[in-house]
Backbone as CSV, one residue per row, in Angstrom:
resi,resn,N_x,N_y,N_z,CA_x,CA_y,CA_z,C_x,C_y,C_z
1,MET,-0.273,-3.943,1.354,0.915,-3.679,0.553,0.542,-2.842,-0.659
2,THR,1.415,-1.946,-1.021,1.254,-1.139,-2.227,2.113,-1.740,-3.337
3,PRO,1.916,-1.294,-4.592,2.815,-1.774,-5.644,4.281,-1.527,-5.314
4,GLY,4.573,-0.422,-4.603,5.955,-0.154,-4.223,6.499,-1.217,-3.283
5,ASP,5.668,-1.659,-2.328,6.075,-2.721,-1.416,6.337,-4.016,-2.177
6,VAL,5.416,-4.347,-3.085,5.558,-5.571,-3.874,6.800,-5.486,-4.751
7,GLY,7.004,-4.329,-5.385,8.188,-4.151,-6.219,9.466,-4.328,-5.429
8,GLY,9.495,-3.787,-4.217,10.674,-3.946,-3.370,10.929,-5.394,-3.024
9,ALA,9.858,-6.126,-2.737,10.002,-7.546,-2.415,10.534,-8.333,-3.610
10,LEU,10.092,-7.975,-4.807,10.551,-8.662,-6.008,12.030,-8.362,-6.288
11,VAL,12.430,-7.128,-6.093,13.855,-6.778,-6.283,14.718,-7.558,-5.302
12,ARG,14.277,-7.648,-4.059,15.045,-8.420,-3.065,15.104,-9.888,-3.442
13,ALA,14.005,-10.413,-4.009,13.994,-11.813,-4.423,15.002,-12.054,-5.541
14,VAL,15.078,-11.129,-6.492,16.056,-11.253,-7.574,17.463,-11.192,-7.000
15,ARG,17.704,-10.242,-6.106,19.034,-10.086,-5.507,19.454,-11.362,-4.768
16,ASP,18.530,-11.939,-4.014,18.845,-13.156,-3.263,19.097,-14.335,-4.200
17,ALA,18.303,-14.409,-5.277,18.489,-15.509,-6.229,19.836,-15.400,-6.928
18,VAL,20.263,-14.183,-7.221,21.586,-13.972,-7.821,22.672,-14.358,-6.823
19,ALA,22.509,-13.934,-5.571,23.507,-14.249,-4.549,23.637,-15.746,-4.320
20,ASP,22.520,-16.462,-4.460,22.534,-17.908,-4.248,22.931,-18.687,-5.497
21,GLY,23.168,-17.979,-6.597,23.602,-18.634,-7.823,22.494,-19.276,-8.634
22,GLU,21.246,-18.993,-8.307,20.125,-19.577,-9.070,19.963,-18.914,-10.424
23,ILE,20.237,-17.627,-10.493,20.145,-16.889,-11.749,21.366,-15.976,-11.845
24,ASP,21.667,-15.548,-13.058,22.821,-14.687,-13.279,22.389,-13.519,-14.157
25,VAL,21.865,-12.484,-13.516,21.388,-11.289,-14.223,21.719,-10.060,-13.389
26,PRO,21.757,-8.888,-14.014,21.921,-7.656,-13.228,20.680,-7.444,-12.357
27,VAL,20.866,-7.055,-11.121,19.737,-6.803,-10.226,19.124,-5.449,-10.583
28,PRO,17.844,-5.405,-10.928,17.228,-4.134,-11.320,17.043,-3.215,-10.120
29,LEU,17.014,-1.925,-10.387,16.750,-0.952,-9.328,15.273,-0.930,-8.953
30,GLY,14.425,-1.271,-9.918,12.986,-1.313,-9.688,12.325,-2.203,-10.711
31,VAL,11.093,-2.590,-10.456,10.358,-3.456,-11.380,8.952,-2.894,-11.576
32,THR,8.346,-3.266,-12.677,6.977,-2.858,-12.970,6.006,-3.774,-12.239
33,VAL,5.003,-3.178,-11.598,3.988,-3.944,-10.877,2.614,-3.418,-11.277
34,PHE,1.720,-4.334,-11.604,0.355,-3.969,-11.971,-0.611,-4.450,-10.896
35,SER,-1.617,-3.626,-10.596,-2.691,-4.046,-9.700,-3.758,-4.726,-10.544
36,ARG,-4.106,-5.964,-10.170,-5.086,-6.728,-10.946,-6.400,-6.913,-10.211
37,GLY,-6.547,-6.249,-9.085,-7.764,-6.395,-8.297,-7.433,-6.192,-6.837
38,PRO,-8.411,-6.363,-5.955,-8.170,-6.142,-4.529,-7.074,-7.045,-3.972
39,GLY,-5.914,-6.482,-3.707,-4.815,-7.246,-3.131,-4.089,-8.157,-4.097
40,VAL,-4.361,-8.045,-5.388,-3.733,-8.913,-6.392,-2.767,-8.077,-7.232
41,TYR,-1.491,-8.460,-7.212,-0.458,-7.730,-7.947,0.299,-8.691,-8.858
42,GLU,0.676,-8.200,-10.025,1.441,-9.002,-10.975,2.604,-8.183,-11.520
43,SER,3.682,-8.892,-11.834,4.858,-8.230,-12.406,5.473,-9.086,-13.505
44,PRO,5.911,-8.433,-14.591,6.609,-9.149,-15.664,8.109,-9.227,-15.410
45,VAL,8.525,-9.118,-14.151,9.946,-9.035,-13.825,10.742,-10.190,-14.417
46,ALA,10.230,-11.412,-14.322,10.978,-12.566,-14.836,11.095,-12.510,-16.354
47,LEU,10.021,-12.093,-17.020,10.054,-11.983,-18.478,11.064,-10.923,-18.909
48,ARG,11.091,-9.813,-18.182,12.017,-8.731,-18.525,13.470,-9.164,-18.329
49,LEU,13.702,-9.997,-17.306,15.070,-10.440,-17.018,15.451,-11.701,-17.793
50,GLY,14.450,-12.363,-18.382,14.717,-13.584,-19.130,15.079,-14.760,-18.235
51,VAL,14.413,-14.863,-17.080,14.694,-15.955,-16.147,13.416,-16.730,-15.873
52,GLU,13.586,-17.906,-15.269,12.451,-18.734,-14.905,11.631,-18.025,-13.825
53,PRO,10.348,-17.708,-14.090,9.559,-16.941,-13.119,9.338,-17.657,-11.794
54,GLY,9.350,-18.997,-11.822,9.148,-19.741,-10.589,10.216,-19.463,-9.550
55,VAL,11.433,-19.149,-9.992,12.523,-18.848,-9.065,12.184,-17.626,-8.220
56,ILE,11.597,-16.602,-8.861,11.247,-15.373,-8.147,9.951,-15.553,-7.362
57,ALA,8.968,-16.203,-7.998,7.678,-16.390,-7.333,7.837,-17.155,-6.030
58,ARG,8.662,-18.165,-6.020,8.853,-18.985,-4.819,9.407,-18.155,-3.665
59,ARG,10.252,-17.209,-3.970,10.905,-16.416,-2.919,10.003,-15.341,-2.327
60,VAL,8.918,-14.994,-3.006,7.995,-13.985,-2.474,6.658,-14.596,-2.062
61,GLY,6.580,-15.917,-2.122,5.334,-16.568,-1.760,4.236,-16.352,-2.775
62,GLY,4.626,-16.189,-4.036,3.654,-15.954,-5.098,3.503,-17.146,-6.011
63,VAL,2.837,-16.925,-7.128,2.623,-17.963,-8.129,2.954,-17.375,-9.503
64,VAL,3.024,-18.248,-10.487,3.297,-17.837,-11.862,2.015,-17.948,-12.666
65,THR,1.660,-16.899,-13.383,0.468,-16.935,-14.221,0.791,-17.597,-15.554
66,GLY,-0.254,-17.852,-16.336,-0.062,-18.487,-17.632,0.770,-17.672,-18.586
67,SER,0.797,-16.345,-18.387,1.582,-15.477,-19.266,3.003,-15.278,-18.761
68,GLY,3.347,-15.928,-17.642,4.708,-15.834,-17.126,4.934,-14.705,-16.143
69,PHE,3.854,-14.023,-15.748,3.968,-12.976,-14.746,4.083,-13.613,-13.359
70,VAL,4.723,-12.913,-12.444,4.749,-13.329,-11.048,3.576,-12.641,-10.352
71,ARG,2.711,-13.449,-9.751,1.528,-12.902,-9.085,1.654,-13.072,-7.578
72,LEU,1.316,-11.993,-6.865,1.355,-12.012,-5.407,0.001,-11.519,-4.906
73,VAL,-0.613,-12.299,-4.019,-1.921,-11.946,-3.460,-1.747,-11.646,-1.975
74,VAL,-2.223,-10.487,-1.546,-2.108,-10.091,-0.142,-3.496,-9.790,0.409
75,PRO,-3.707,-9.946,1.712,-5.005,-9.620,2.317,-5.381,-8.172,2.078
76,VAL,-6.674,-7.927,1.857,-7.108,-6.557,1.551,-6.789,-5.606,2.692
77,GLY,-6.800,-6.109,3.917,-6.476,-5.245,5.055,-5.072,-4.694,4.973
78,ARG,-4.151,-5.464,4.437,-2.767,-4.996,4.307,-2.656,-3.920,3.235
79,VAL,-3.521,-3.986,2.225,-3.524,-2.946,1.194,-3.951,-1.618,1.810
80,VAL,-5.041,-1.654,2.584,-5.549,-0.440,3.224,-4.506,0.125,4.182
81,GLU,-3.909,-0.734,4.978,-2.887,-0.304,5.936,-1.706,0.348,5.229
82,ALA,-1.266,-0.238,4.132,-0.109,0.290,3.411,-0.412,1.636,2.773
83,VAL,-1.628,1.811,2.284,-2.005,3.085,1.661,-1.937,4.210,2.677
84,VAL,-2.412,3.948,3.894,-2.375,4.969,4.947,-0.936,5.242,5.369
85,ARG,-0.162,4.172,5.466,1.233,4.305,5.924,2.117,4.984,4.898
86,ASP,1.910,4.662,3.622,2.809,5.161,2.581,2.013,5.574,1.355
87,PRO,1.441,6.804,1.363,0.653,7.242,0.214,1.487,7.507,-1.031
88,GLY,2.814,7.622,-0.870,3.679,7.871,-2.017,3.814,9.357,-2.302
89,VAL,4.998,9.753,-2.725,5.266,11.156,-3.054,5.804,11.215,-4.475
90,VAL,5.128,11.935,-5.321,5.554,12.071,-6.715,5.432,13.532,-7.128
91,SER,5.985,13.837,-8.275,5.900,15.185,-8.826,5.348,15.094,-10.243
92,VAL,4.174,15.667,-10.448,3.550,15.642,-11.773,3.110,17.061,-12.125
93,PRO,2.899,17.339,-13.416,2.399,18.662,-13.804,1.024,18.909,-13.182
94,PRO,0.658,20.170,-12.971,-0.664,20.467,-12.402,-1.778,19.935,-13.282
95,GLY,-2.870,19.589,-12.651,-4.061,19.149,-13.360,-5.269,19.562,-12.556
96,GLY,-6.440,19.218,-13.025,-7.632,19.570,-12.264,-8.885,19.437,-13.094
97,TRP,-10.018,19.566,-12.390,-11.323,19.499,-13.038,-12.144,20.699,-12.577
98,SER,-13.164,21.015,-13.332,-14.121,22.016,-12.886,-14.989,21.428,-11.772
99,GLU,-15.304,22.226,-10.777,-16.155,21.750,-9.683,-17.626,21.757,-10.072
100,TRP,-17.961,22.483,-11.118,-19.357,22.625,-11.522,-19.617,21.880,-12.821
101,PRO,-20.783,21.307,-12.993,-21.895,21.273,-12.037,-21.619,20.320,-10.880
102,ARG,-22.250,20.562,-9.768,-22.051,19.719,-8.588,-22.969,18.495,-8.658
103,THR,-22.593,17.594,-9.541,-23.298,16.332,-9.714,-22.272,15.208,-9.675
104,PHE,-22.715,14.000,-9.358,-21.791,12.874,-9.281,-21.225,12.514,-10.641
105,GLU,-21.897,12.940,-11.711,-21.387,12.662,-13.054,-20.165,13.516,-13.375
106,ASN,-19.976,14.614,-12.659,-18.831,15.489,-12.875,-17.674,15.009,-11.996
107,PRO,-16.574,14.526,-12.578,-15.471,13.999,-11.767,-14.878,15.034,-10.818
108,GLY,-14.908,16.318,-11.197,-14.376,17.350,-10.322,-15.130,17.437,-9.009
109,PHE,-16.446,17.323,-9.080,-17.250,17.318,-7.859,-17.129,15.982,-7.138
110,SER,-17.157,14.889,-7.893,-17.128,13.558,-7.289,-15.882,13.354,-6.444
111,VAL,-14.715,13.738,-6.961,-13.465,13.538,-6.224,-13.432,14.412,-4.979
112,ARG,-13.775,15.679,-5.121,-13.721,16.595,-3.981,-14.737,16.205,-2.908
113,TYR,-15.908,15.783,-3.330,-16.951,15.419,-2.368,-16.612,14.104,-1.666
114,ALA,-15.975,13.181,-2.389,-15.547,11.933,-1.761,-14.529,12.222,-0.658
115,TYR,-13.621,13.138,-0.920,-12.648,13.517,0.115,-13.370,14.117,1.320
116,ALA,-14.317,15.018,1.068,-15.062,15.645,2.162,-15.855,14.597,2.949
117,ARG,-16.432,13.632,2.266,-17.186,12.573,2.951,-16.270,11.736,3.838
118,ALA,-15.109,11.403,3.330,-14.161,10.613,4.119,-13.707,11.388,5.354
119,CYS,-13.517,12.699,5.198,-13.144,13.540,6.334,-14.265,13.563,7.366
120,TRP,-15.492,13.624,6.913,-16.632,13.637,7.833,-16.664,12.353,8.665
121,VAL,-16.410,11.225,8.035,-16.362,9.962,8.772,-15.273,10.016,9.842
122,GLY,-14.128,10.579,9.486,-13.046,10.694,10.454,-13.440,11.564,11.640
123,ARG,-14.120,12.683,11.392,-14.554,13.554,12.488,-15.560,12.841,13.377
124,TRP,-16.498,12.149,12.757,-17.512,11.413,13.514,-16.856,10.352,14.389
125,ALA,-15.898,9.633,13.827,-15.231,8.569,14.580,-14.463,9.134,15.776
126,ARG,-13.774,10.255,15.565,-13.031,10.867,16.670,-13.956,11.334,17.782
127,GLU,-15.098,11.902,17.412,-16.052,12.380,18.411,-16.573,11.238,19.287
128,LEU,-16.731,10.057,18.691,-17.246,8.909,19.440,-16.143,8.013,19.969
129,GLY,-14.894,8.390,19.713,-13.786,7.590,20.210,-13.631,6.252,19.522
130,ILE,-14.006,6.174,18.250,-13.904,4.929,17.484,-12.637,4.975,16.636
131,GLY,-11.755,4.022,16.841,-10.525,3.970,16.073,-10.684,3.168,14.798
132,ALA,-9.735,3.318,13.905,-9.741,2.554,12.656,-9.382,1.104,12.937
133,GLY,-10.080,0.186,12.277,-9.823,-1.236,12.469,-9.672,-1.958,11.149
134,GLU,-9.556,-3.282,11.243,-9.453,-4.125,10.046,-10.834,-4.310,9.424
135,LEU,-10.866,-4.403,8.114,-12.130,-4.659,7.424,-12.717,-5.990,7.877
136,GLN,-14.026,-5.995,8.099,-14.738,-7.198,8.524,-15.875,-7.470,7.547
137,ASP,-16.131,-8.755,7.272,-17.263,-9.132,6.402,-17.275,-8.247,5.158
138,VAL,-16.185,-8.261,4.438,-15.968,-7.320,3.335,-17.014,-7.489,2.235
139,ALA,-17.687,-6.390,1.920,-18.706,-6.392,0.872,-18.064,-6.167,-0.494
140,ALA,-18.844,-6.447,-1.545,-18.338,-6.295,-2.910,-17.922,-4.852,-3.185
141,GLU,-18.696,-3.898,-2.661,-18.362,-2.490,-2.869,-17.020,-2.138,-2.213
142,GLU,-16.774,-2.721,-1.039,-15.513,-2.454,-0.351,-14.339,-3.083,-1.088
143,LEU,-14.548,-4.263,-1.634,-13.485,-4.897,-2.424,-13.127,-4.052,-3.639
144,ALA,-14.158,-3.520,-4.294,-13.901,-2.669,-5.468,-13.091,-1.437,-5.068
145,LEU,-13.405,-0.872,-3.904,-12.673,0.305,-3.437,-11.224,-0.045,-3.106
146,VAL,-11.006,-1.170,-2.455,-9.637,-1.583,-2.134,-8.832,-1.781,-3.410
147,GLY,-9.463,-2.360,-4.432,-8.776,-2.530,-5.711,-8.363,-1.207,-6.318
148,ALA,-9.245,-0.207,-6.242,-8.922,1.120,-6.785,-7.816,1.782,-5.974
149,LEU,-7.874,1.646,-4.645,-6.837,2.226,-3.796,-5.474,1.604,-4.083
150,GLY,-5.462,0.307,-4.324,-4.203,-0.387,-4.561,-3.538,-0.020,-5.867
151,ASP,-4.272,0.637,-6.750,-3.720,0.998,-8.061,-3.190,2.425,-8.101
152,VAL,-3.462,3.201,-7.055,-3.136,4.632,-7.095,-1.638,4.875,-7.209
153,GLN,-0.849,4.176,-6.412,0.588,4.447,-6.419,1.204,4.198,-7.797
154,ALA,0.782,3.134,-8.458,1.319,2.838,-9.785,0.904,3.905,-10.800
155,ARG,-0.347,4.354,-10.702,-0.799,5.401,-11.637,-0.125,6.736,-11.345
156,ALA,0.179,7.005,-10.069,0.910,8.223,-9.732,2.311,8.183,-10.330
157,LYS,2.963,7.027,-10.240,4.292,6.879,-10.829,4.226,7.024,-12.346
158,GLN,3.161,6.483,-12.947,2.991,6.632,-14.394,2.834,8.100,-14.765
159,ALA,2.037,8.836,-13.990,1.841,10.255,-14.260,3.154,11.023,-14.147
160,GLU,3.957,10.661,-13.154,5.256,11.309,-12.991,6.170,10.975,-14.167
161,ARG,6.183,9.711,-14.558,7.061,9.259,-15.642,6.680,9.902,-16.977
162,GLU,5.380,10.025,-17.229,4.893,10.553,-18.500,4.710,12.070,-18.474
163,ARG,4.944,12.679,-17.298,4.758,14.122,-17.139,3.358,14.532,-17.574
164,ASP,2.380,13.781,-17.102,0.985,14.001,-17.472,0.128,13.594,-16.271
165,ALA,-0.650,14.511,-15.749,-1.440,14.237,-14.542,-2.613,13.303,-14.788
166,ARG,-2.975,13.083,-16.045,-4.216,12.353,-16.313,-4.263,10.934,-15.785
167,PRO,-3.197,10.120,-15.884,-3.305,8.773,-15.314,-3.666,8.779,-13.823
168,LEU,-3.087,9.713,-13.077,-3.411,9.831,-11.662,-4.833,10.349,-11.471
169,MET,-5.227,11.324,-12.243,-6.567,11.886,-12.108,-7.644,10.851,-12.395
170,PHE,-7.448,10.042,-13.447,-8.423,8.999,-13.762,-8.535,8.002,-12.606
171,CYS,-7.398,7.696,-11.979,-7.407,6.759,-10.864,-8.122,7.362,-9.652
172,LEU,-7.894,8.637,-9.394,-8.603,9.307,-8.302,-10.110,9.303,-8.553
173,GLU,-10.509,9.444,-9.793,-11.934,9.377,-10.130,-12.511,8.002,-9.793
174,ARG,-11.738,6.935,-10.082,-12.217,5.584,-9.765,-12.332,5.387,-8.256
175,VAL,-11.355,5.896,-7.524,-11.411,5.789,-6.063,-12.637,6.525,-5.535
176,ALA,-12.870,7.726,-6.032,-14.006,8.515,-5.567,-15.329,7.819,-5.855
177,GLY,-15.486,7.322,-7.069,-16.728,6.633,-7.423,-16.964,5.419,-6.552
178,ALA,-15.888,4.650,-6.311,-16.018,3.459,-5.471,-16.337,3.841,-4.031
179,TYR,-15.761,4.950,-3.560,-16.032,5.332,-2.177,-17.458,5.833,-1.996
180,HIS,-18.007,6.524,-2.974,-19.404,6.947,-2.863,-20.310,5.714,-2.698
181,ASP,-20.025,4.646,-3.443,-20.808,3.412,-3.302,-20.675,2.841,-1.891
182,VAL,-19.433,2.824,-1.374,-19.209,2.292,-0.024,-19.893,3.174,1.012
183,HIS,-19.733,4.465,0.880,-20.285,5.396,1.868,-21.796,5.228,1.986
184,GLU,-22.453,4.974,0.864,-23.906,4.889,0.863,-24.425,3.484,1.166
185,ARG,-23.686,2.455,0.780,-24.183,1.085,0.947,-23.532,0.328,2.093
186,CYS,-22.367,0.783,2.527,-21.650,0.138,3.637,-21.259,1.225,4.630
187,PRO,-22.234,1.868,5.279,-21.953,3.043,6.098,-21.104,2.747,7.321
188,ALA,-20.204,3.676,7.614,-19.398,3.561,8.829,-20.199,3.961,10.056
189,VAL,-21.240,4.766,9.849,-22.064,5.243,10.963,-23.167,4.226,11.253
190,PRO,-23.281,3.758,12.499,-24.354,2.814,12.849,-25.731,3.421,12.590
191,LYS,-26.674,2.568,12.257,-28.030,3.032,11.990,-28.900,2.879,13.239
192,GLY,-29.721,3.878,13.485,-30.656,3.806,14.593,-29.990,3.578,15.933
193,ASP,-30.446,2.532,16.636,-29.901,2.195,17.955,-28.720,1.232,17.879
194,GLU,-28.242,0.972,16.676,-27.128,0.044,16.499,-25.873,0.581,17.179
195,GLU,-25.186,-0.288,17.898,-23.947,0.094,18.560,-22.765,-0.037,17.584
196,PRO,-21.799,0.871,17.663,-20.614,0.743,16.805,-19.866,-0.551,17.119
197,GLY,-19.416,-1.230,16.094,-18.699,-2.482,16.279,-17.495,-2.590,15.368
198,ALA,-16.966,-3.800,15.252,-15.765,-4.031,14.457,-15.994,-3.696,12.987
199,VAL,-17.196,-3.954,12.484,-17.493,-3.640,11.077,-17.361,-2.140,10.840
200,HIS,-17.901,-1.354,11.774,-17.827,0.098,11.614,-16.390,0.593,11.729
201,ALA,-15.620,0.005,12.646,-14.212,0.403,12.788,-13.445,0.122,11.499
202,GLY,-13.735,-1.017,10.856,-13.090,-1.334,9.588,-13.432,-0.323,8.511
203,ARG,-14.673,0.137,8.516,-15.085,1.127,7.521,-14.487,2.497,7.818
204,VAL,-14.260,2.784,9.091,-13.559,4.012,9.454,-12.131,3.962,8.905
205,GLY,-11.482,2.803,9.026,-10.137,2.637,8.481,-10.114,2.799,6.976
206,LEU,-11.142,2.309,6.312,-11.216,2.445,4.860,-11.405,3.910,4.477
207,ALA,-12.236,4.627,5.231,-12.425,6.059,4.970,-11.117,6.823,5.176
208,GLU,-10.348,6.402,6.186,-9.058,7.053,6.427,-8.136,6.874,5.224
209,ALA,-8.129,5.678,4.654,-7.297,5.430,3.479,-7.744,6.289,2.301
210,VAL,-9.049,6.426,2.117,-9.576,7.266,1.044,-9.169,8.719,1.256
211,GLN,-9.263,9.191,2.496,-8.871,10.563,2.797,-7.395,10.794,2.470
212,VAL,-6.548,9.845,2.841,-5.121,9.980,2.567,-4.859,10.002,1.063
213,VAL,-5.444,9.061,0.348,-5.184,8.931,-1.091,-5.711,10.140,-1.866
214,LEU,-6.968,10.512,-1.616,-7.534,11.636,-2.364,-6.879,12.958,-1.952
215,GLY,-6.605,13.118,-0.667,-5.948,14.340,-0.219,-4.567,14.478,-0.819
216,ASN,-3.794,13.398,-0.793,-2.457,13.432,-1.374,-2.531,13.647,-2.880
217,GLY,-3.489,12.969,-3.535,-3.625,13.120,-4.982,-3.977,14.543,-5.385
218,LEU,-4.897,15.156,-4.654,-5.258,16.539,-4.956,-4.073,17.468,-4.752
219,ASN,-3.316,17.235,-3.693,-2.119,18.045,-3.471,-1.131,17.907,-4.622
220,VAL,-0.945,16.680,-5.089,0.029,16.412,-6.143,-0.326,17.144,-7.432
221,ILE,-1.632,17.228,-7.747,-2.016,17.901,-8.995,-2.208,19.402,-8.789
222,GLY,-1.867,19.904,-7.601,-1.837,21.342,-7.387,-3.049,21.940,-6.715
223,GLU,-3.837,21.135,-5.993,-5.039,21.647,-5.345,-5.006,21.344,-3.852
224,THR,-5.417,22.309,-3.042,-5.534,22.090,-1.609,-6.889,21.438,-1.322
225,PRO,-6.896,20.212,-0.780,-8.176,19.536,-0.523,-8.959,20.230,0.587
226,ARG,-10.285,20.198,0.461,-11.167,20.844,1.449,-11.974,19.790,2.189
227,GLU,-12.059,19.960,3.505,-12.795,18.992,4.316,-14.305,19.194,4.218
228,ARG,-14.714,20.345,3.739,-16.144,20.606,3.567,-16.368,21.187,2.174
229,ILE,-17.438,20.758,1.547,-17.754,21.249,0.206,-19.265,21.382,0.054
């Protein structure tokens, strides 16, 4: 699930609670949703509406935090699936980074190279007939990447709202950095005589999500992504 999916579920929960007479407030067109980690989303919707948060949390299968936010936790696999299915479409002013120097410390190179690496994994998988699968035995590096991916849609909306590409660009940098760690420490390509398995298929799916997010993000800020760099 993306923040947009969670936001939609929260709006429906408010609408249903109003229809059932549990609360009496105008139904919002949208709500604010924050990504708090891999598959963890929170919203101040109840605080903004001035209603008991438990009423909304119960309807979405969530919980109430100590600060009164409604928290919803979803499996990391659903986050990856949602990112591929719905990368989000926004309009923000052009932005960009210099590609040089070509070092990982330079965000311009890091983002572009992460996209190229994810594309390479996709080509390799197609050549061997390996499809994208669910994440298996999720490593810490993969969790960090899922958390970064889950925050992209919200940062893209922020960039659109503020008419400033930087919130989206900073998020793309985090995704790229996290993917470089995954690519090197949790490889999708089997080593030596190792046969491809479910773990590798899950990593292929994660690379696909990275390709979608970084490719879409680069397009949004006015750059055509390159599969080779």
